[in-house]
PLY file of the C-alpha trace (Angstrom):
ply
format ascii 1.0
element vertex 88
property float x
property float y
property float z
element edge 87
property int vertex1
property int vertex2
end_header
13.50 59.98 -106.32
13.84 63.51 -105.02
14.22 66.25 -107.61
16.94 68.83 -107.14
16.93 72.26 -108.66
20.04 74.08 -109.80
19.73 77.47 -111.44
22.23 79.18 -113.71
21.88 82.88 -114.37
23.91 84.53 -117.10
24.59 88.25 -116.90
25.88 89.85 -120.11
27.42 93.28 -120.51
28.93 94.97 -123.55
31.19 97.97 -123.79
29.93 101.09 -125.56
31.54 100.23 -128.88
30.38 96.59 -128.93
34.05 95.60 -129.04
34.01 93.46 -125.89
31.31 91.35 -124.30
31.55 89.94 -120.80
29.29 87.15 -119.55
29.09 86.04 -115.96
27.47 82.66 -115.29
26.37 82.07 -111.71
25.25 78.65 -110.47
22.86 78.60 -107.53
22.43 75.25 -105.78
22.23 73.89 -102.28
20.41 77.04 -101.21
23.07 79.56 -102.18
25.55 80.68 -104.82
27.89 77.80 -105.57
30.10 78.77 -108.49
30.71 81.80 -110.69
32.47 81.83 -114.04
33.32 84.53 -116.56
33.58 84.45 -120.35
34.88 87.17 -122.63
34.41 87.81 -126.34
36.24 90.46 -128.37
35.20 91.65 -131.80
37.80 91.92 -134.53
37.98 95.65 -135.45
37.52 94.72 -139.12
34.21 92.90 -138.48
30.88 94.66 -138.32
29.28 94.74 -134.87
26.77 91.94 -134.30
26.10 91.95 -130.54
24.36 88.54 -130.57
27.59 86.84 -131.65
29.52 88.36 -128.76
26.74 87.36 -126.37
26.82 83.76 -127.60
30.60 83.47 -127.45
30.96 85.08 -124.03
28.08 83.08 -122.52
29.37 79.85 -124.05
32.84 80.45 -122.65
31.44 81.22 -119.19
29.37 78.01 -119.27
32.38 75.96 -120.40
34.35 77.29 -117.43
31.43 76.51 -115.14
31.32 72.94 -116.51
35.06 72.56 -115.86
34.56 73.66 -112.26
31.75 71.15 -111.70
33.77 68.31 -113.21
36.70 69.34 -110.99
34.42 69.23 -107.95
33.28 65.73 -108.87
36.86 64.54 -109.41
37.88 65.94 -106.02
34.92 64.23 -104.35
35.72 60.89 -105.98
39.37 61.19 -104.93
38.38 61.90 -101.32
35.96 58.97 -101.17
38.21 56.52 -103.02
40.52 55.73 -100.14
43.77 53.86 -100.61
44.17 51.75 -103.75
43.72 48.02 -103.22
46.05 45.43 -104.74
44.47 42.99 -107.18
0 1
1 2
2 3
3 4
4 5
5 6
6 7
7 8
8 9
9 10
10 11
11 12
12 13
13 14
14 15
15 16
16 17
17 18
18 19
19 20
20 21
21 22
22 23
23 24
24 25
25 26
26 27
27 28
28 29
29 30
30 31
31 32
32 33
33 34
34 35
35 36
36 37
37 38
38 39
39 40
40 41
41 42
42 43
43 44
44 45
45 46
46 47
47 48
48 49
49 50
50 51
51 52
52 53
53 54
54 55
55 56
56 57
57 58
58 59
59 60
60 61
61 62
62 63
63 64
64 65
65 66
66 67
67 68
68 69
69 70
70 71
71 72
72 73
73 74
74 75
75 76
76 77
77 78
78 79
79 80
80 81
81 82
82 83
83 84
84 85
85 86
86 87
């Protein structure tokens, strides 16, 4: 069996006040960039700033969106290969 390698890089940026965190998840496969997804986290103004929480939420949301895109790709591929429905 041949091994395949897919790489996901997550880039995280925060605004100066730690109020908003943006994560960008980029999937590299098949020799180039394949998908890119974004996740956002916003801190409640009444909460104390804990940057790690914003990082986790934003990255998790970006990865969830990336997962949705991959599942959508698979569903599209299955639909294209399925052909016409056969009567039973």
